C-alpha positions in Angstrom: 0.0 0.0 0.0 1.4 3.4 -1.0 1.5 6.3 1.5 -1.1 8.3 -0.5 -3.3 5.1 -0.4 -2.9 5.2 3.4 -3.6 9.1 3.6 -6.7 8.3 1.7 -7.8 5.7 3.6 -7.1 7.5 6.6 -8.9 10.6 5.5 -12.5 8.4 4.8 -12.2 6.7 8.1 -11.7 10.2 10.1 -15.5 10.8 9.0 -17.2 9.0 11.6 -20.6 9.6 10.8 -21.8 6.7 8.4 -24.5 9.4 7.0 -21.7 12.1 6.2 -19.8 9.2 4.6 -22.8 8.4 2.4 -22.6 12.2 1.4 -19.2 12.5 0.2 -19.5 9.2 -1.6 -22.6 10.6 -3.6 -20.4 13.9 -4.2 -17.8 12.0 -6.0 -17.8 12.3 -10.0 -17.5 8.4 -10.3 -19.9 5.9 -12.1 -22.2 3.5 -10.2 -20.0 0.7 -9.7 -17.1 2.8 -8.0 -19.9 4.5 -5.7 -21.2 0.9 -4.9 -17.7 -0.2 -4.0 -17.0 3.0 -1.8 -20.4 2.4 -0.1 -20.2 -1.4 0.6 -16.9 -0.7 1.9 -16.9 2.4 4.0 -20.5 2.5 5.1 -21.5 -1.2 5.4 -18.2 -2.5 5.9 -17.7 -5.3 3.8 -15.0 -7.2 2.5 -13.7 -7.1 -0.7 -14.3 -10.4 -1.3 -18.1 -9.7 -0.3 -18.1 -6.5 -2.8 -16.5 -8.8 -5.7 -19.2 -11.3 -5.2 -22.2 -9.0 -5.0 -20.9 -6.5 -7.6 -19.9 -9.4 -10.3 -16.3 -8.5 -10.7 -13.0 -10.1 -9.7 -11.3 -9.4 -6.7 -8.2 -7.4 -8.5 -11.1 -5.4 -10.2 -12.7 -4.3 -7.3 -9.4 -3.8 -5.4 -8.0 -1.5 -8.4 -11.5 0.5 -8.5 -11.5 1.0 -5.2 -7.9 2.6 -4.9 -9.1 4.8 -8.1 -12.3 6.0 -6.2 -10.7 6.0 -2.6 -8.3 9.0 -3.9 -11.2 10.9 -5.6 -13.4 10.4 -2.4 -10.4 12.0 -0.6 -10.1 14.6 -2.5 -13.8 15.5 -2.0 -13.4 15.4 1.6 -10.3 17.3 1.8 -12.0 19.9 -0.2 -15.0 20.3 1.7 -13.3 20.7 5.1 
């Protein structure tokens, strides 16, 4: 995990309210799949394996898309604080 990825993860995890996390996720200019990945991971607290099975993507695809989406989400949070 890169330092940038760790920082992005810390940023979303610093948002304690589930409703606030949902709001930030909805503000991201991402497609529905990426929004679903972020919601399942950071609102519903599901594993990547569960997310992959639910969405119908491979585990590596989910992890890759999560990394990109997390970076976008982190920027939204930083710009609104």
